[in-house]
PyMOL Python script that loads the backbone (N, CA, C, O; Angstrom):
from pymol import cmd

cmd.read_pdbstr("""\
ATOM      1  N   MET A   1      11.039   2.126  30.655  1.00  0.00           N
ATOM      2  CA  MET A   1      11.083   3.470  30.152  1.00  0.00           C
ATOM      3  C   MET A   1      10.855   3.406  28.647  1.00  0.00           C
ATOM      4  O   MET A   1      11.430   2.566  27.954  1.00  0.00           O
ATOM      5  N   LEU A   2      10.025   4.288  28.162  1.00  0.00           N
ATOM      6  CA  LEU A   2       9.734   4.405  26.736  1.00  0.00           C
ATOM      7  C   LEU A   2      10.144   5.794  26.289  1.00  0.00           C
ATOM      8  O   LEU A   2       9.697   6.791  26.857  1.00  0.00           O
ATOM      9  N   VAL A   3      10.987   5.863  25.282  1.00  0.00           N
ATOM     10  CA  VAL A   3      11.421   7.146  24.738  1.00  0.00           C
ATOM     11  C   VAL A   3      10.900   7.229  23.315  1.00  0.00           C
ATOM     12  O   VAL A   3      11.244   6.406  22.467  1.00  0.00           O
ATOM     13  N   THR A   4      10.069   8.226  23.059  1.00  0.00           N
ATOM     14  CA  THR A   4       9.480   8.403  21.735  1.00  0.00           C
ATOM     15  C   THR A   4       9.084   9.858  21.546  1.00  0.00           C
ATOM     16  O   THR A   4       9.111  10.645  22.492  1.00  0.00           O
ATOM     17  N   SER A   5       8.720  10.205  20.338  1.00  0.00           N
ATOM     18  CA  SER A   5       8.252  11.569  20.069  1.00  0.00           C
ATOM     19  C   SER A   5       6.738  11.614  20.250  1.00  0.00           C
ATOM     20  O   SER A   5       6.077  10.575  20.219  1.00  0.00           O
ATOM     21  N   ALA A   6       6.191  12.802  20.437  1.00  0.00           N
ATOM     22  CA  ALA A   6       4.746  12.958  20.607  1.00  0.00           C
ATOM     23  C   ALA A   6       3.966  12.456  19.391  1.00  0.00           C
ATOM     24  O   ALA A   6       2.978  11.744  19.571  1.00  0.00           O
ATOM     25  N   PRO A   7       4.370  12.798  18.151  1.00  0.00           N
ATOM     26  CA  PRO A   7       3.616  12.284  17.002  1.00  0.00           C
ATOM     27  C   PRO A   7       3.600  10.757  16.940  1.00  0.00           C
ATOM     28  O   PRO A   7       2.585  10.161  16.578  1.00  0.00           O
ATOM     29  N   THR A   8       4.711  10.128  17.290  1.00  0.00           N
ATOM     30  CA  THR A   8       4.767   8.670  17.273  1.00  0.00           C
ATOM     31  C   THR A   8       3.887   8.082  18.367  1.00  0.00           C
ATOM     32  O   THR A   8       3.263   7.040  18.166  1.00  0.00           O
ATOM     33  N   LEU A   9       3.833   8.723  19.494  1.00  0.00           N
ATOM     34  CA  LEU A   9       3.040   8.234  20.616  1.00  0.00           C
ATOM     35  C   LEU A   9       1.552   8.191  20.288  1.00  0.00           C
ATOM     36  O   LEU A   9       0.847   7.285  20.732  1.00  0.00           O
ATOM     37  N   ILE A  10       1.067   9.165  19.514  1.00  0.00           N
ATOM     38  CA  ILE A  10      -0.364   9.201  19.207  1.00  0.00           C
ATOM     39  C   ILE A  10      -0.712   8.475  17.909  1.00  0.00           C
ATOM     40  O   ILE A  10      -1.888   8.363  17.563  1.00  0.00           O
ATOM     41  N   HIS A  11       0.298   7.980  17.185  1.00  0.00           N
ATOM     42  CA  HIS A  11       0.064   7.251  15.935  1.00  0.00           C
ATOM     43  C   HIS A  11      -0.568   5.899  16.243  1.00  0.00           C
ATOM     44  O   HIS A  11      -0.004   5.096  16.986  1.00  0.00           O
ATOM     45  N   ARG A  12      -1.731   5.656  15.672  1.00  0.00           N
ATOM     46  CA  ARG A  12      -2.444   4.403  15.927  1.00  0.00           C
ATOM     47  C   ARG A  12      -2.000   3.335  14.935  1.00  0.00           C
ATOM     48  O   ARG A  12      -1.708   3.629  13.776  1.00  0.00           O
ATOM     49  N   LEU A  13      -1.955   2.114  15.398  1.00  0.00           N
ATOM     50  CA  LEU A  13      -1.580   0.981  14.563  1.00  0.00           C
ATOM     51  C   LEU A  13      -2.787   0.086  14.330  1.00  0.00           C
ATOM     52  O   LEU A  13      -3.694   0.009  15.157  1.00  0.00           O
ATOM     53  N   LEU A  14      -2.777  -0.587  13.187  1.00  0.00           N
ATOM     54  CA  LEU A  14      -3.821  -1.564  12.894  1.00  0.00           C
ATOM     55  C   LEU A  14      -3.622  -2.802  13.755  1.00  0.00           C
ATOM     56  O   LEU A  14      -2.493  -3.135  14.115  1.00  0.00           O
ATOM     57  N   PRO A  15      -4.714  -3.488  14.090  1.00  0.00           N
ATOM     58  CA  PRO A  15      -4.546  -4.790  14.739  1.00  0.00           C
ATOM     59  C   PRO A  15      -3.774  -5.726  13.805  1.00  0.00           C
ATOM     60  O   PRO A  15      -3.892  -5.625  12.584  1.00  0.00           O
ATOM     61  N   ARG A  16      -3.003  -6.614  14.369  1.00  0.00           N
ATOM     62  CA  ARG A  16      -2.150  -7.512  13.580  1.00  0.00           C
ATOM     63  C   ARG A  16      -2.949  -8.284  12.532  1.00  0.00           C
ATOM     64  O   ARG A  16      -2.498  -8.428  11.396  1.00  0.00           O
ATOM     65  N   SER A  17      -4.126  -8.777  12.899  1.00  0.00           N
ATOM     66  CA  SER A  17      -4.925  -9.573  11.958  1.00  0.00           C
ATOM     67  C   SER A  17      -5.366  -8.738  10.761  1.00  0.00           C
ATOM     68  O   SER A  17      -5.379  -9.233   9.633  1.00  0.00           O
ATOM     69  N   VAL A  18      -5.724  -7.491  10.991  1.00  0.00           N
ATOM     70  CA  VAL A  18      -6.138  -6.602   9.899  1.00  0.00           C
ATOM     71  C   VAL A  18      -4.946  -6.318   8.993  1.00  0.00           C
ATOM     72  O   VAL A  18      -5.069  -6.342   7.768  1.00  0.00           O
ATOM     73  N   PHE A  19      -3.798  -6.049   9.597  1.00  0.00           N
ATOM     74  CA  PHE A  19      -2.589  -5.789   8.820  1.00  0.00           C
ATOM     75  C   PHE A  19      -2.228  -6.999   7.957  1.00  0.00           C
ATOM     76  O   PHE A  19      -1.948  -6.855   6.767  1.00  0.00           O
ATOM     77  N   CYS A  20      -2.235  -8.188   8.557  1.00  0.00           N
ATOM     78  CA  CYS A  20      -1.862  -9.407   7.817  1.00  0.00           C
ATOM     79  C   CYS A  20      -2.835  -9.694   6.681  1.00  0.00           C
ATOM     80  O   CYS A  20      -2.422 -10.143   5.612  1.00  0.00           O
ATOM     81  N   ASP A  21      -4.122  -9.439   6.899  1.00  0.00           N
ATOM     82  CA  ASP A  21      -5.113  -9.655   5.841  1.00  0.00           C
ATOM     83  C   ASP A  21      -4.899  -8.708   4.665  1.00  0.00           C
ATOM     84  O   ASP A  21      -5.248  -9.036   3.531  1.00  0.00           O
ATOM     85  N   ALA A  22      -4.325  -7.531   4.931  1.00  0.00           N
ATOM     86  CA  ALA A  22      -4.123  -6.533   3.882  1.00  0.00           C
ATOM     87  C   ALA A  22      -2.827  -6.758   3.101  1.00  0.00           C
ATOM     88  O   ALA A  22      -2.643  -6.181   2.029  1.00  0.00           O
ATOM     89  N   CYS A  23      -1.932  -7.588   3.628  1.00  0.00           N
ATOM     90  CA  CYS A  23      -0.641  -7.820   2.978  1.00  0.00           C
ATOM     91  C   CYS A  23      -0.803  -8.630   1.696  1.00  0.00           C
ATOM     92  O   CYS A  23      -1.662  -9.506   1.596  1.00  0.00           O
ATOM     93  N   LEU A  24       0.024  -8.321   0.742  1.00  0.00           N
ATOM     94  CA  LEU A  24       0.052  -9.039  -0.524  1.00  0.00           C
ATOM     95  C   LEU A  24       1.512  -9.325  -0.843  1.00  0.00           C
ATOM     96  O   LEU A  24       2.304  -8.402  -1.033  1.00  0.00           O
ATOM     97  N   ARG A  25       1.862 -10.587  -0.901  1.00  0.00           N
ATOM     98  CA  ARG A  25       3.247 -10.972  -1.171  1.00  0.00           C
ATOM     99  C   ARG A  25       3.393 -11.233  -2.666  1.00  0.00           C
ATOM    100  O   ARG A  25       2.688 -12.065  -3.237  1.00  0.00           O
ATOM    101  N   LEU A  26       4.312 -10.515  -3.282  1.00  0.00           N
ATOM    102  CA  LEU A  26       4.577 -10.678  -4.710  1.00  0.00           C
ATOM    103  C   LEU A  26       5.989 -11.204  -4.902  1.00  0.00           C
ATOM    104  O   LEU A  26       6.921 -10.813  -4.200  1.00  0.00           O
ATOM    105  N   ARG A  27       6.119 -12.093  -5.862  1.00  0.00           N
ATOM    106  CA  ARG A  27       7.431 -12.655  -6.185  1.00  0.00           C
ATOM    107  C   ARG A  27       7.686 -12.470  -7.674  1.00  0.00           C
ATOM    108  O   ARG A  27       6.739 -12.355  -8.452  1.00  0.00           O
ATOM    109  N   PRO A  28       8.953 -12.440  -8.081  1.00  0.00           N
ATOM    110  CA  PRO A  28       9.246 -12.328  -9.515  1.00  0.00           C
ATOM    111  C   PRO A  28       8.524 -13.427 -10.295  1.00  0.00           C
ATOM    112  O   PRO A  28       8.535 -14.597  -9.913  1.00  0.00           O
ATOM    113  N   GLY A  29       7.904 -13.022 -11.387  1.00  0.00           N
ATOM    114  CA  GLY A  29       7.186 -13.965 -12.228  1.00  0.00           C
ATOM    115  C   GLY A  29       5.713 -14.108 -11.897  1.00  0.00           C
ATOM    116  O   GLY A  29       4.963 -14.698 -12.674  1.00  0.00           O
ATOM    117  N   ASP A  30       5.275 -13.571 -10.738  1.00  0.00           N
ATOM    118  CA  ASP A  30       3.856 -13.625 -10.388  1.00  0.00           C
ATOM    119  C   ASP A  30       3.056 -12.776 -11.365  1.00  0.00           C
ATOM    120  O   ASP A  30       3.542 -11.751 -11.844  1.00  0.00           O
ATOM    121  N   THR A  31       1.850 -13.194 -11.657  1.00  0.00           N
ATOM    122  CA  THR A  31       0.953 -12.394 -12.487  1.00  0.00           C
ATOM    123  C   THR A  31      -0.326 -12.130 -11.703  1.00  0.00           C
ATOM    124  O   THR A  31      -0.803 -12.985 -10.956  1.00  0.00           O
ATOM    125  N   LEU A  32      -0.866 -10.944 -11.884  1.00  0.00           N
ATOM    126  CA  LEU A  32      -2.100 -10.530 -11.213  1.00  0.00           C
ATOM    127  C   LEU A  32      -3.023  -9.886 -12.231  1.00  0.00           C
ATOM    128  O   LEU A  32      -2.573  -9.300 -13.216  1.00  0.00           O
ATOM    129  N   GLU A  33      -4.305  -9.999 -11.985  1.00  0.00           N
ATOM    130  CA  GLU A  33      -5.274  -9.260 -12.786  1.00  0.00           C
ATOM    131  C   GLU A  33      -5.202  -7.803 -12.345  1.00  0.00           C
ATOM    132  O   GLU A  33      -5.176  -7.511 -11.150  1.00  0.00           O
ATOM    133  N   ARG A  34      -5.169  -6.894 -13.311  1.00  0.00           N
ATOM    134  CA  ARG A  34      -4.968  -5.480 -12.998  1.00  0.00           C
ATOM    135  C   ARG A  34      -6.104  -4.885 -12.181  1.00  0.00           C
ATOM    136  O   ARG A  34      -5.847  -4.253 -11.157  1.00  0.00           O
ATOM    137  N   GLU A  35      -7.345  -5.065 -12.597  1.00  0.00           N
ATOM    138  CA  GLU A  35      -8.457  -4.396 -11.915  1.00  0.00           C
ATOM    139  C   GLU A  35      -8.636  -4.836 -10.462  1.00  0.00           C
ATOM    140  O   GLU A  35      -8.860  -3.979  -9.608  1.00  0.00           O
ATOM    141  N   PRO A  36      -8.546  -6.138 -10.136  1.00  0.00           N
ATOM    142  CA  PRO A  36      -8.616  -6.499  -8.713  1.00  0.00           C
ATOM    143  C   PRO A  36      -7.476  -5.891  -7.895  1.00  0.00           C
ATOM    144  O   PRO A  36      -7.675  -5.517  -6.739  1.00  0.00           O
ATOM    145  N   LEU A  37      -6.278  -5.790  -8.488  1.00  0.00           N
ATOM    146  CA  LEU A  37      -5.155  -5.166  -7.786  1.00  0.00           C
ATOM    147  C   LEU A  37      -5.429  -3.687  -7.550  1.00  0.00           C
ATOM    148  O   LEU A  37      -5.203  -3.185  -6.449  1.00  0.00           O
ATOM    149  N   VAL A  38      -5.910  -2.989  -8.566  1.00  0.00           N
ATOM    150  CA  VAL A  38      -6.227  -1.561  -8.428  1.00  0.00           C
ATOM    151  C   VAL A  38      -7.300  -1.366  -7.360  1.00  0.00           C
ATOM    152  O   VAL A  38      -7.182  -0.468  -6.527  1.00  0.00           O
ATOM    153  N   SER A  39      -8.336  -2.188  -7.373  1.00  0.00           N
ATOM    154  CA  SER A  39      -9.402  -2.089  -6.364  1.00  0.00           C
ATOM    155  C   SER A  39      -8.846  -2.303  -4.963  1.00  0.00           C
ATOM    156  O   SER A  39      -9.212  -1.594  -4.026  1.00  0.00           O
ATOM    157  N   ARG A  40      -7.970  -3.276  -4.829  1.00  0.00           N
ATOM    158  CA  ARG A  40      -7.381  -3.558  -3.514  1.00  0.00           C
ATOM    159  C   ARG A  40      -6.536  -2.385  -3.033  1.00  0.00           C
ATOM    160  O   ARG A  40      -6.616  -2.002  -1.866  1.00  0.00           O
ATOM    161  N   LEU A  41      -5.734  -1.818  -3.914  1.00  0.00           N
ATOM    162  CA  LEU A  41      -4.912  -0.665  -3.535  1.00  0.00           C
ATOM    163  C   LEU A  41      -5.778   0.502  -3.082  1.00  0.00           C
ATOM    164  O   LEU A  41      -5.457   1.165  -2.095  1.00  0.00           O
ATOM    165  N   LEU A  42      -6.864   0.758  -3.786  1.00  0.00           N
ATOM    166  CA  LEU A  42      -7.766   1.848  -3.405  1.00  0.00           C
ATOM    167  C   LEU A  42      -8.405   1.577  -2.044  1.00  0.00           C
ATOM    168  O   LEU A  42      -8.514   2.490  -1.226  1.00  0.00           O
ATOM    169  N   ARG A  43      -8.826   0.346  -1.790  1.00  0.00           N
ATOM    170  CA  ARG A  43      -9.409  -0.010  -0.488  1.00  0.00           C
ATOM    171  C   ARG A  43      -8.400   0.161   0.641  1.00  0.00           C
ATOM    172  O   ARG A  43      -8.770   0.487   1.769  1.00  0.00           O
ATOM    173  N   LEU A  44      -7.126  -0.060   0.333  1.00  0.00           N
ATOM    174  CA  LEU A  44      -6.076   0.073   1.342  1.00  0.00           C
ATOM    175  C   LEU A  44      -5.644   1.523   1.556  1.00  0.00           C
ATOM    176  O   LEU A  44      -4.797   1.799   2.405  1.00  0.00           O
ATOM    177  N   GLY A  45      -6.223   2.446   0.792  1.00  0.00           N
ATOM    178  CA  GLY A  45      -5.912   3.855   0.996  1.00  0.00           C
ATOM    179  C   GLY A  45      -4.874   4.434   0.060  1.00  0.00           C
ATOM    180  O   GLY A  45      -4.480   5.589   0.221  1.00  0.00           O
ATOM    181  N   TYR A  46      -4.421   3.661  -0.913  1.00  0.00           N
ATOM    182  CA  TYR A  46      -3.494   4.206  -1.907  1.00  0.00           C
ATOM    183  C   TYR A  46      -4.241   5.187  -2.803  1.00  0.00           C
ATOM    184  O   TYR A  46      -5.451   5.072  -2.997  1.00  0.00           O
ATOM    185  N   ARG A  47      -3.507   6.147  -3.343  1.00  0.00           N
ATOM    186  CA  ARG A  47      -4.094   7.164  -4.209  1.00  0.00           C
ATOM    187  C   ARG A  47      -3.570   6.970  -5.624  1.00  0.00           C
ATOM    188  O   ARG A  47      -2.363   6.887  -5.848  1.00  0.00           O
ATOM    189  N   ARG A  48      -4.501   6.900  -6.580  1.00  0.00           N
ATOM    190  CA  ARG A  48      -4.108   6.718  -7.979  1.00  0.00           C
ATOM    191  C   ARG A  48      -3.689   8.063  -8.561  1.00  0.00           C
ATOM    192  O   ARG A  48      -4.428   9.044  -8.478  1.00  0.00           O
ATOM    193  N   THR A  49      -2.495   8.099  -9.152  1.00  0.00           N
ATOM    194  CA  THR A  49      -1.964   9.325  -9.747  1.00  0.00           C
ATOM    195  C   THR A  49      -1.400   8.996 -11.128  1.00  0.00           C
ATOM    196  O   THR A  49      -1.249   7.830 -11.491  1.00  0.00           O
ATOM    197  N   SER A  50      -1.095  10.039 -11.883  1.00  0.00           N
ATOM    198  CA  SER A  50      -0.489   9.803 -13.194  1.00  0.00           C
ATOM    199  C   SER A  50       1.013   9.550 -13.069  1.00  0.00           C
ATOM    200  O   SER A  50       1.594   8.829 -13.880  1.00  0.00           O
ATOM    201  N   VAL A  51       1.643  10.149 -12.047  1.00  0.00           N
ATOM    202  CA  VAL A  51       3.069   9.951 -11.785  1.00  0.00           C
ATOM    203  C   VAL A  51       3.234   9.640 -10.301  1.00  0.00           C
ATOM    204  O   VAL A  51       2.739  10.379  -9.451  1.00  0.00           O
ATOM    205  N   VAL A  52       3.923   8.553  -9.992  1.00  0.00           N
ATOM    206  CA  VAL A  52       4.131   8.136  -8.606  1.00  0.00           C
ATOM    207  C   VAL A  52       5.338   8.877  -8.039  1.00  0.00           C
ATOM    208  O   VAL A  52       6.444   8.788  -8.571  1.00  0.00           O
ATOM    209  N   GLU A  53       5.105   9.615  -6.938  1.00  0.00           N
ATOM    210  CA  GLU A  53       6.191  10.410  -6.363  1.00  0.00           C
ATOM    211  C   GLU A  53       6.393  10.180  -4.875  1.00  0.00           C
ATOM    212  O   GLU A  53       7.500  10.371  -4.371  1.00  0.00           O
ATOM    213  N   ILE A  54       5.352   9.776  -4.163  1.00  0.00           N
ATOM    214  CA  ILE A  54       5.465   9.620  -2.710  1.00  0.00           C
ATOM    215  C   ILE A  54       4.821   8.300  -2.270  1.00  0.00           C
ATOM    216  O   ILE A  54       3.999   7.738  -2.994  1.00  0.00           O
ATOM    217  N   PRO A  55       5.195   7.810  -1.086  1.00  0.00           N
ATOM    218  CA  PRO A  55       4.575   6.584  -0.581  1.00  0.00           C
ATOM    219  C   PRO A  55       3.053   6.716  -0.525  1.00  0.00           C
ATOM    220  O   PRO A  55       2.518   7.768  -0.176  1.00  0.00           O
ATOM    221  N   GLY A  56       2.378   5.637  -0.873  1.00  0.00           N
ATOM    222  CA  GLY A  56       0.918   5.635  -0.841  1.00  0.00           C
ATOM    223  C   GLY A  56       0.287   5.963  -2.175  1.00  0.00           C
ATOM    224  O   GLY A  56      -0.938   6.034  -2.278  1.00  0.00           O
ATOM    225  N   GLU A  57       1.095   6.165  -3.194  1.00  0.00           N
ATOM    226  CA  GLU A  57       0.573   6.453  -4.530  1.00  0.00           C
ATOM    227  C   GLU A  57       0.821   5.269  -5.455  1.00  0.00           C
ATOM    228  O   GLU A  57       1.742   4.478  -5.249  1.00  0.00           O
ATOM    229  N   PHE A  58      -0.023   5.167  -6.479  1.00  0.00           N
ATOM    230  CA  PHE A  58       0.209   4.185  -7.531  1.00  0.00           C
ATOM    231  C   PHE A  58      -0.303   4.745  -8.841  1.00  0.00           C
ATOM    232  O   PHE A  58      -1.150   5.638  -8.856  1.00  0.00           O
ATOM    233  N   SER A  59       0.210   4.220  -9.941  1.00  0.00           N
ATOM    234  CA  SER A  59      -0.259   4.621 -11.264  1.00  0.00           C
ATOM    235  C   SER A  59      -0.366   3.378 -12.132  1.00  0.00           C
ATOM    236  O   SER A  59       0.285   2.363 -11.885  1.00  0.00           O
ATOM    237  N   VAL A  60      -1.202   3.486 -13.152  1.00  0.00           N
ATOM    238  CA  VAL A  60      -1.387   2.399 -14.111  1.00  0.00           C
ATOM    239  C   VAL A  60      -1.066   2.950 -15.484  1.00  0.00           C
ATOM    240  O   VAL A  60      -1.660   3.932 -15.929  1.00  0.00           O
ATOM    241  N   ARG A  61      -0.119   2.308 -16.152  1.00  0.00           N
ATOM    242  CA  ARG A  61       0.256   2.706 -17.510  1.00  0.00           C
ATOM    243  C   ARG A  61       0.334   1.442 -18.346  1.00  0.00           C
ATOM    244  O   ARG A  61       1.281   0.664 -18.235  1.00  0.00           O
ATOM    245  N   GLY A  62      -0.668   1.251 -19.178  1.00  0.00           N
ATOM    246  CA  GLY A  62      -0.716   0.023 -19.973  1.00  0.00           C
ATOM    247  C   GLY A  62      -0.856  -1.179 -19.063  1.00  0.00           C
ATOM    248  O   GLY A  62      -1.775  -1.236 -18.245  1.00  0.00           O
ATOM    249  N   GLY A  63       0.041  -2.136 -19.194  1.00  0.00           N
ATOM    250  CA  GLY A  63       0.009  -3.331 -18.363  1.00  0.00           C
ATOM    251  C   GLY A  63       0.860  -3.231 -17.113  1.00  0.00           C
ATOM    252  O   GLY A  63       1.060  -4.226 -16.417  1.00  0.00           O
ATOM    253  N   ILE A  64       1.368  -2.032 -16.816  1.00  0.00           N
ATOM    254  CA  ILE A  64       2.247  -1.841 -15.662  1.00  0.00           C
ATOM    255  C   ILE A  64       1.515  -1.092 -14.560  1.00  0.00           C
ATOM    256  O   ILE A  64       0.896  -0.057 -14.804  1.00  0.00           O
ATOM    257  N   VAL A  65       1.592  -1.627 -13.341  1.00  0.00           N
ATOM    258  CA  VAL A  65       1.082  -0.926 -12.164  1.00  0.00           C
ATOM    259  C   VAL A  65       2.303  -0.551 -11.338  1.00  0.00           C
ATOM    260  O   VAL A  65       3.030  -1.424 -10.863  1.00  0.00           O
ATOM    261  N   ASP A  66       2.529   0.752 -11.168  1.00  0.00           N
ATOM    262  CA  ASP A  66       3.677   1.287 -10.434  1.00  0.00           C
ATOM    263  C   ASP A  66       3.190   1.660  -9.041  1.00  0.00           C
ATOM    264  O   ASP A  66       2.316   2.516  -8.900  1.00  0.00           O
ATOM    265  N   ILE A  67       3.748   1.026  -8.004  1.00  0.00           N
ATOM    266  CA  ILE A  67       3.294   1.235  -6.626  1.00  0.00           C
ATOM    267  C   ILE A  67       4.450   1.754  -5.789  1.00  0.00           C
ATOM    268  O   ILE A  67       5.536   1.174  -5.797  1.00  0.00           O
ATOM    269  N   TYR A  68       4.222   2.847  -5.065  1.00  0.00           N
ATOM    270  CA  TYR A  68       5.211   3.363  -4.113  1.00  0.00           C
ATOM    271  C   TYR A  68       4.672   3.031  -2.730  1.00  0.00           C
ATOM    272  O   TYR A  68       3.718   3.650  -2.259  1.00  0.00           O
ATOM    273  N   SER A  69       5.299   2.035  -2.077  1.00  0.00           N
ATOM    274  CA  SER A  69       4.803   1.640  -0.752  1.00  0.00           C
ATOM    275  C   SER A  69       5.831   1.901   0.323  1.00  0.00           C
ATOM    276  O   SER A  69       5.580   1.628   1.497  1.00  0.00           O
TER     277      SER A  69
END
""", "prot")
cmd.dss("prot")
cmd.show_as("cartoon", "prot")
cmd.util.cbc("prot")
cmd.orient("prot")
């Protein structure tokens, strides 16, 4: 028996391999080049905004990239 809501039932998931390829593991002290990170976020469907307020948004201010995931 599966108990779920209608919206959840029709929600499609990425294949595991696609999901794993899109993952980026960050640890304290890691450094990244800003532009490749921004390009990757855009390819993954994130939206660049001036202020980050909801999941799926990111902003760039100086050397800081603020990501709401």
